[in-house]
Backbone bond lengths (Angstrom), bond angles and torsions (degrees), N, CA, C in turn:
res aa  C-N    CA-C-N  psi(-1)  N-CA   C-N-CA  omega(-1)  CA-C   N-CA-C  phi
1 M - - - 1.688 - - 1.462 104.02 -
2 G 1.421 111.24 141.12 1.450 118.96 179.27 1.563 114.14 -75.51
3 F 1.312 116.93 153.68 1.428 119.55 177.29 1.548 110.56 -66.15
4 R 1.397 117.75 134.81 1.525 122.88 175.77 1.439 108.90 -122.56
5 V 1.318 119.15 150.87 1.374 126.75 174.32 1.592 109.19 -129.47
6 T 1.209 113.06 158.68 1.484 114.02 167.19 1.509 107.81 -110.90
7 P 1.412 122.00 170.49 1.395 121.56 -179.21 1.557 115.46 -61.17
8 Q 1.366 118.45 -15.20 1.269 121.46 -178.32 1.575 113.26 -94.12
9 D 1.237 115.51 -4.46 1.539 124.55 -178.38 1.491 105.47 -73.27
10 N 1.384 112.46 130.61 1.424 118.14 177.24 1.546 120.06 -80.24
11 T 1.312 115.73 -1.93 1.424 120.60 -166.22 1.550 112.53 -54.81
12 F 1.355 113.92 -47.11 1.520 122.64 -179.18 1.560 108.27 -62.26
13 F 1.336 118.27 -48.58 1.447 119.64 -178.33 1.445 112.81 -66.36
14 D 1.462 120.67 -32.14 1.410 119.82 -178.57 1.661 106.31 -71.85
15 L 1.279 116.84 -37.31 1.325 121.79 178.99 1.515 117.94 -65.51
16 L 1.257 114.62 -41.55 1.527 124.34 169.32 1.574 109.13 -57.58
17 A 1.333 111.22 -53.72 1.527 113.38 -179.32 1.472 110.67 -60.22
18 R 1.236 124.24 -35.64 1.472 129.81 176.61 1.596 106.02 -62.34
19 S 1.230 117.85 -49.19 1.442 126.76 -179.33 1.473 108.93 -57.73
20 A 1.381 118.73 -45.28 1.512 120.64 178.15 1.416 113.10 -70.29
21 A 1.302 120.08 -30.89 1.499 121.43 178.01 1.577 112.02 -64.54
22 H 1.315 116.43 -25.47 1.625 119.50 169.37 1.462 106.07 -57.64
23 S 1.309 117.74 -47.11 1.519 114.87 -167.99 1.588 107.73 -69.16
24 V 1.360 116.44 -27.74 1.489 113.58 175.89 1.495 108.81 -69.13
25 E 1.364 116.02 -47.15 1.533 116.72 176.77 1.456 117.83 -54.98
26 G 1.454 111.29 -39.60 1.442 118.54 178.25 1.606 109.76 -60.99
27 A 1.328 111.73 -42.21 1.523 114.60 -172.92 1.539 106.68 -69.94
28 E 1.448 121.83 -35.73 1.276 118.71 178.92 1.540 113.39 -66.91
29 Q 1.327 118.40 -36.92 1.526 122.70 177.25 1.494 106.32 -67.96
30 L 1.395 122.42 -44.35 1.473 117.10 179.00 1.436 111.93 -63.07
31 T 1.353 125.67 -35.06 1.390 126.84 177.96 1.526 109.95 -59.61
32 E 1.338 110.40 -45.02 1.497 117.00 -177.56 1.525 112.52 -67.64
33 L 1.332 115.71 -36.42 1.386 121.48 178.98 1.525 113.90 -60.39
34 L 1.212 108.85 -55.71 1.520 119.23 -173.98 1.606 110.26 -61.85
35 A 1.283 115.49 -27.19 1.515 125.68 -179.70 1.502 112.59 -85.27
36 A 1.320 112.27 -16.55 1.457 116.67 -164.95 1.559 109.12 -81.90
37 P 1.342 117.41 159.98 1.466 123.21 163.91 1.472 111.48 -55.37
38 H 1.284 116.27 154.44 1.412 121.27 -173.04 1.546 111.53 -60.52
39 A 1.394 116.54 -40.13 1.474 127.45 -175.82 1.502 110.18 -61.88
40 E 1.461 115.94 -29.84 1.486 113.35 -174.56 1.566 110.84 -102.29
41 R 1.304 117.92 12.21 1.510 117.87 -178.50 1.549 114.52 -72.41
42 A 1.407 115.41 -31.41 1.389 118.95 -175.17 1.540 111.08 -63.20
43 A 1.354 115.24 -51.88 1.416 129.91 179.34 1.498 108.82 -49.26
44 I 1.405 118.04 -49.42 1.430 124.46 -177.94 1.498 107.38 -65.23
45 A 1.334 115.33 -44.82 1.544 113.79 -175.53 1.412 112.42 -66.46
46 K 1.491 115.24 -26.30 1.534 116.16 169.60 1.479 111.93 -60.51
47 R 1.329 119.39 -47.28 1.424 118.20 179.71 1.549 113.27 -61.05
48 L 1.400 113.10 -41.27 1.460 116.45 175.30 1.660 113.20 -57.22
49 G 1.358 111.88 -38.03 1.539 116.96 173.77 1.463 112.26 -60.36
50 D 1.412 115.57 -42.90 1.290 118.88 172.95 1.491 121.63 -54.74
51 I 1.238 111.02 -48.29 1.551 120.09 171.28 1.566 110.93 -56.05
52 E 1.285 115.49 -43.74 1.440 115.89 178.64 1.615 110.94 -67.79
53 H 1.196 122.72 -34.45 1.451 116.58 172.16 1.472 113.11 -68.66
54 G 1.321 123.44 -31.49 1.406 126.72 172.78 1.557 113.89 -62.83
55 A 1.249 108.39 -38.77 1.623 119.63 -178.48 1.630 100.66 -65.34
56 D 1.376 113.83 -44.89 1.408 111.52 -173.63 1.542 115.37 -66.51
57 E 1.362 112.62 -35.04 1.392 124.55 175.42 1.591 112.62 -59.90
58 A 1.351 110.51 -47.78 1.628 121.18 177.87 1.642 99.44 -55.83
59 T 1.281 117.38 -52.24 1.631 111.26 -176.70 1.376 114.39 -54.14
60 H 1.421 113.52 -46.33 1.517 120.95 -177.34 1.571 111.17 -56.22
61 E 1.488 113.31 -40.90 1.286 115.80 179.16 1.583 118.53 -65.96
62 V 1.355 108.75 -35.12 1.490 115.37 171.35 1.467 113.38 -59.77
63 I 1.361 110.53 -46.17 1.538 114.09 -177.26 1.604 111.01 -66.55
64 R 1.329 116.57 -33.88 1.457 121.99 178.51 1.521 109.31 -64.26
65 K 1.294 117.28 -44.09 1.441 124.05 178.98 1.493 111.28 -64.59
66 V 1.284 117.73 -43.71 1.501 122.65 176.86 1.561 107.66 -60.27
67 N 1.293 122.52 -49.58 1.411 127.55 -175.25 1.569 110.08 -64.42
68 S 1.272 115.37 -27.69 1.490 118.15 -178.18 1.524 115.03 -100.03
69 S 1.297 121.01 3.00 1.449 127.75 -171.98 1.507 107.45 -114.85
70 F 1.334 111.76 129.13 1.431 115.79 177.27 1.707 113.43 -85.92
71 I 1.358 114.49 -30.61 1.243 122.71 178.73 1.635 111.16 -122.43
72 T 1.289 112.78 118.62 1.501 117.22 178.77 1.573 107.47 -118.34
73 P 1.480 111.03 166.91 1.461 115.24 -177.35 1.470 116.64 -61.07
74 F 1.360 111.80 -36.34 1.575 119.39 177.01 1.551 102.71 -149.17
75 D 1.402 110.90 176.49 1.419 117.28 -167.76 1.598 113.31 -52.32
76 H 1.443 107.73 139.77 1.398 121.10 -174.79 1.560 114.33 -53.68
77 V 1.354 113.34 -46.54 1.344 120.39 172.01 1.549 120.11 -56.12
78 D 1.362 110.28 -46.28 1.422 118.46 174.22 1.501 117.91 -56.24
79 I 1.357 111.61 -37.88 1.510 114.98 178.43 1.525 111.23 -65.75
80 V 1.439 115.69 -46.75 1.322 124.29 -176.33 1.499 112.63 -60.27
81 E 1.384 117.01 -42.77 1.425 123.82 -179.56 1.608 112.07 -70.24
82 L 1.372 111.77 -34.16 1.480 111.87 174.57 1.402 116.35 -67.81
83 A 1.377 117.87 -39.14 1.474 127.44 171.60 1.410 112.99 -57.77
84 A 1.284 117.87 -45.64 1.469 122.96 -179.56 1.602 110.40 -68.51
85 A 1.394 119.31 -35.89 1.307 124.53 178.44 1.624 108.24 -64.89
86 L 1.197 118.76 -45.73 1.485 124.77 178.61 1.503 110.16 -59.07
87 D 1.401 113.32 -42.04 1.461 114.47 -179.70 1.527 109.20 -65.80
88 D 1.378 115.41 -38.38 1.494 117.78 -179.23 1.560 110.56 -50.62
89 C 1.308 115.38 -42.29 1.486 120.89 -170.37 1.554 103.03 -64.91
90 V 1.206 127.09 -47.60 1.378 127.72 176.34 1.521 117.97 -60.48
91 D 1.469 111.65 -41.11 1.364 117.78 172.16 1.601 117.60 -55.81
92 A 1.338 109.86 -47.08 1.451 119.64 172.14 1.490 116.52 -49.15
93 M 1.469 116.24 -54.67 1.369 121.46 -179.76 1.465 112.87 -62.45
94 D 1.333 117.88 -40.22 1.463 122.89 -179.71 1.641 107.89 -64.48
95 A 1.319 116.38 -41.20 1.490 112.34 174.52 1.506 118.72 -65.12
96 V 1.262 117.27 -27.40 1.420 123.18 175.06 1.553 109.27 -66.79
97 G 1.337 115.49 -49.54 1.544 119.30 178.57 1.471 110.12 -60.99
98 G 1.326 120.34 -42.89 1.432 127.33 177.17 1.439 113.10 -56.98
99 M 1.299 115.29 -39.17 1.558 121.43 -176.53 1.546 109.36 -71.25
100 V 1.370 113.26 -46.54 1.515 116.49 -179.69 1.541 110.08 -58.14
101 V 1.337 116.71 -38.05 1.568 117.77 -177.13 1.561 107.18 -78.43
102 L 1.417 118.73 -41.75 1.406 121.70 -172.03 1.681 106.14 -67.59
103 Y 1.250 111.27 -43.48 1.565 118.02 -174.17 1.459 108.95 -75.61
104 N 1.337 119.63 -10.74 1.499 124.44 -179.75 1.654 105.55 55.75
105 I 1.292 110.56 52.88 1.420 109.92 -177.79 1.638 110.89 -88.25
106 G 1.319 112.55 137.76 1.556 117.18 -175.91 1.421 109.60 -82.75
107 D 1.347 119.85 -109.70 1.438 124.86 -177.73 1.596 108.72 -75.28
108 L 1.359 117.48 130.93 1.442 118.91 173.64 1.511 111.61 -84.41
109 L 1.313 112.45 162.19 1.365 120.72 -177.69 1.611 110.32 -63.14
110 P 1.416 117.31 142.49 1.470 118.72 174.31 1.398 106.47 -65.13
111 G 1.352 115.86 134.03 1.546 120.43 -178.35 1.541 104.31 112.37
112 V 1.234 124.75 -26.92 1.463 121.61 -179.84 1.575 108.59 -61.09
113 S 1.336 116.76 -42.36 1.490 118.60 179.69 1.531 110.38 -57.75
114 E 1.341 117.55 -35.73 1.541 118.80 -178.88 1.475 110.03 -71.90
115 Q 1.379 115.65 -31.83 1.516 116.53 -177.65 1.527 107.44 -76.76
116 V 1.393 122.43 -28.24 1.388 122.18 176.07 1.565 114.08 -77.59
117 A 1.462 116.12 -25.62 1.312 118.73 171.48 1.587 115.88 -66.44
118 V 1.331 107.61 -39.16 1.533 111.84 169.25 1.479 119.23 -57.78
119 I 1.340 113.04 -46.88 1.535 121.19 172.98 1.499 116.66 -56.80
120 S 1.362 110.49 -37.19 1.575 118.62 176.42 1.483 108.54 -68.09
121 R 1.289 121.78 -41.76 1.470 122.54 -179.33 1.447 110.06 -70.71
122 M 1.384 125.24 -32.79 1.363 128.47 172.87 1.575 110.35 -64.38
123 A 1.372 116.47 -42.37 1.516 117.99 178.37 1.453 108.00 -58.03
124 E 1.424 118.42 -51.91 1.476 121.46 -173.96 1.496 107.93 -60.99
125 L 1.292 125.73 -42.93 1.496 123.12 -177.86 1.550 105.32 -68.04
126 T 1.193 117.39 -39.71 1.591 112.79 -179.66 1.504 112.19 -66.85
127 A 1.360 121.31 -37.01 1.371 123.39 -179.21 1.640 107.10 -66.86
128 A 1.368 119.45 -41.10 1.386 124.95 175.86 1.502 115.18 -68.53
129 A 1.265 120.32 -22.22 1.406 121.83 175.13 1.493 121.37 -80.60
130 M 1.364 111.60 -28.79 1.478 116.31 -175.27 1.501 112.59 -58.53
131 P 1.415 124.28 -40.96 1.486 124.56 178.29 1.470 112.33 -57.21
132 R 1.419 115.36 -25.53 1.514 121.34 -166.10 1.576 102.90 -84.03
133 L 1.355 121.16 -8.12 1.466 121.44 169.47 1.432 115.76 -58.25
134 R 1.324 115.97 -24.38 1.444 123.94 176.66 1.706 112.93 -54.99
135 S 1.277 106.11 -51.74 1.421 116.44 179.29 1.467 118.43 -98.21
136 M 1.373 116.52 -18.49 1.428 120.70 -174.73 1.598 115.18 67.18
137 K 1.351 112.71 11.26 1.438 116.40 178.12 1.396 114.29 -94.48
138 G 1.336 119.05 150.18 1.512 130.17 -175.02 1.390 121.85 59.46
139 L 1.329 116.23 13.11 1.467 119.79 -177.73 1.502 113.97 -76.82
140 D 1.236 116.92 -15.64 1.464 117.00 -179.68 1.552 110.50 -70.61
141 E 1.294 114.25 -31.60 1.451 123.01 -178.98 1.657 105.13 -68.71
142 Y 1.326 114.26 -32.52 1.422 117.45 -175.41 1.553 111.50 -73.04
143 W 1.373 113.72 -46.07 1.478 113.56 -179.45 1.500 118.98 -78.32
144 I 1.503 113.60 -17.11 1.485 114.89 173.99 1.489 101.92 -78.37
145 E 1.219 130.28 -39.51 1.450 124.52 -178.36 1.517 111.86 -68.13
146 I 1.309 118.39 -40.84 1.462 116.00 178.64 1.560 112.11 -66.71
147 N 1.338 116.48 -30.09 1.455 119.66 176.88 1.626 104.29 -70.02
148 R 1.129 125.31 -36.51 1.517 131.15 176.32 1.425 107.68 -66.60
149 L 1.410 123.85 -43.99 1.448 122.27 -178.04 1.574 106.38 -72.55
150 E 1.341 119.13 -35.91 1.475 117.66 -178.73 1.624 107.84 -66.77
151 N 1.239 118.84 -34.99 1.441 121.95 176.86 1.590 108.20 -60.30
152 Q 1.353 115.53 -43.38 1.446 124.64 -177.11 1.613 107.10 -65.73
153 A 1.353 113.41 -42.51 1.391 119.46 177.06 1.547 112.40 -63.63
154 D 1.309 121.41 -36.58 1.402 128.48 170.34 1.619 112.77 -53.02
155 T 1.320 108.57 -50.82 1.438 114.93 -178.93 1.430 112.77 -66.60
156 I 1.310 124.07 -38.62 1.462 124.33 172.52 1.463 109.14 -61.37
157 Y 1.259 119.91 -50.97 1.424 122.29 179.56 1.417 116.52 -50.42
158 R 1.387 118.58 -41.09 1.475 121.28 -177.42 1.475 107.87 -74.94
159 R 1.307 115.36 -35.15 1.457 116.04 172.96 1.507 115.72 -62.84
160 L 1.359 121.10 -44.82 1.384 128.06 175.28 1.618 111.27 -56.95
161 V 1.273 113.67 -42.80 1.502 115.82 177.22 1.378 111.61 -66.93
162 A 1.428 118.09 -45.82 1.441 114.58 177.85 1.506 114.79 -60.01
163 S 1.332 117.59 -42.77 1.430 120.22 174.69 1.549 116.34 -56.34
164 L 1.217 112.79 -38.91 1.497 124.85 178.14 1.442 107.95 -64.09
165 F 1.292 123.29 -50.36 1.485 120.70 -178.70 1.529 112.74 -87.60
166 N 1.344 121.82 2.85 1.408 126.09 173.99 1.520 111.79 -100.65
167 G 1.367 115.19 15.39 1.403 113.24 172.94 1.547 115.55 110.78
168 A 1.328 115.37 -3.55 1.665 110.99 -178.14 1.418 109.77 -65.07
169 V 1.368 120.80 -24.21 1.470 124.00 173.29 1.517 106.23 -129.75
170 T 1.282 115.95 133.64 1.414 116.10 -174.93 1.637 115.56 -102.78
171 D 1.244 115.52 -33.27 1.483 127.03 175.66 1.519 109.46 -62.19
172 A 1.274 115.22 118.55 1.528 123.12 -179.81 1.691 114.54 -47.24
173 I 1.412 110.20 -51.55 1.376 118.27 -172.63 1.609 102.19 -67.86
174 E 1.437 124.00 -43.05 1.409 124.43 177.83 1.475 110.73 -58.72
175 V 1.244 117.32 -38.74 1.493 121.23 -178.92 1.601 105.59 -56.65
176 L 1.248 116.05 -51.35 1.424 121.13 -176.01 1.534 112.49 -59.51
177 K 1.317 115.52 -38.47 1.496 122.67 -178.01 1.530 108.47 -67.57
178 H 1.398 118.09 -47.68 1.360 121.31 177.97 1.480 112.88 -65.33
179 K 1.295 116.13 -35.70 1.489 119.02 174.39 1.427 115.01 -57.47
180 D 1.424 116.94 -47.91 1.461 122.00 176.06 1.519 114.77 -54.78
181 V 1.443 112.33 -38.21 1.544 117.60 -170.10 1.650 104.41 -72.21
182 I 1.374 111.53 -45.55 1.509 113.53 -178.48 1.528 115.87 -74.11
183 A 1.324 117.49 -20.95 1.419 123.21 169.54 1.556 107.67 -73.63
184 G 1.265 116.13 -41.26 1.565 119.27 174.20 1.397 113.10 -56.12
185 L 1.347 121.43 -45.20 1.450 128.81 174.76 1.493 111.60 -55.06
186 E 1.378 115.09 -44.49 1.384 121.72 -176.66 1.572 109.79 -68.15
187 T 1.337 121.16 -34.81 1.311 128.34 177.69 1.525 112.47 -63.62
188 A 1.436 110.29 -40.31 1.638 116.66 -179.33 1.538 102.00 -66.56
189 A 1.359 126.32 -46.69 1.373 121.30 178.63 1.417 118.57 -57.90
190 D 1.371 114.59 -39.30 1.395 119.97 -177.38 1.705 105.49 -68.18
191 A 1.410 113.02 -31.75 1.521 114.99 -178.25 1.606 109.57 -68.26
192 F 1.318 119.17 -35.52 1.384 121.40 168.90 1.506 115.47 -60.59
193 E 1.321 119.55 -36.62 1.357 118.10 -176.50 1.597 109.39 -76.42
194 R 1.329 115.24 -26.60 1.446 114.82 178.12 1.562 109.39 -72.92
195 V 1.363 119.02 -30.80 1.459 116.23 169.15 1.452 114.24 -58.12
196 A 1.369 114.71 -43.42 1.500 116.89 -173.52 1.624 103.53 -70.53
197 H 1.272 115.84 -36.53 1.568 113.36 173.67 1.542 116.03 -55.50
198 R 1.368 114.79 -42.68 1.400 122.94 173.46 1.591 115.12 -59.26
199 V 1.362 112.29 -46.61 1.345 113.05 173.81 1.528 123.01 -63.39
200 E 1.389 109.60 -32.63 1.420 120.39 173.66 1.622 108.07 -63.05
201 T 1.284 117.14 -44.31 1.468 126.47 -172.27 1.562 101.45 -62.93
202 I 1.358 120.53 -47.25 1.390 121.77 -175.59 1.490 111.24 -68.27
203 A 1.282 119.48 -42.41 1.410 119.12 178.40 1.548 115.44 -66.73
204 V 1.287 118.37 -31.83 1.477 120.61 170.96 1.408 116.34 -60.66
205 K 1.493 106.09 -44.31 1.567 111.73 178.81 1.530 110.60 -71.26
206 E 1.141 120.40 -31.00 1.597 121.87 175.82 1.360 121.91 -78.36
207 S 1.476 114.95 -17.37 1.446 120.21 178.70 1.501 119.42 -75.41
């Protein structure tokens, strides 16, 4: 017999909250990695990779529940797309950690920590928003703040790029390495904004 839920069942909400919690853990590890001495970064990147694997499994679990459920709290496609968007956030952060280690980058550009702080805040807000999908109340404050933070992240990204090409790094290969890292951080911020857009779409449909 396939798994069935009713609209009052908390299964999907719990799974989405668990998925969002991975993004908070990922942001914590990324923050630690970028501030760590060079010799400690590989071990932290491994932990970040483990979190990414956990996020993948959480996404697969959501998809399995959707496929085995006749009734869901909201549209099947919206649930799957939201779960995938949450997974993208962790993927992006894991990619940044991997690049820092793979490229053997030394000191990061001033301002990178500011960008990571914005991403960490986006992760925290996203995790806090998932339980509110049960009632659909107060979510507008969440996506408005996420959009504001994404705009802040854009500003930091442009400043970092300008600094990079204005001589903050002089070696051409190193310039490319640093550019990949700051572009990866921008991708992570964009991923959190896409989650907020998914939530807004769901809230509008359910209103």
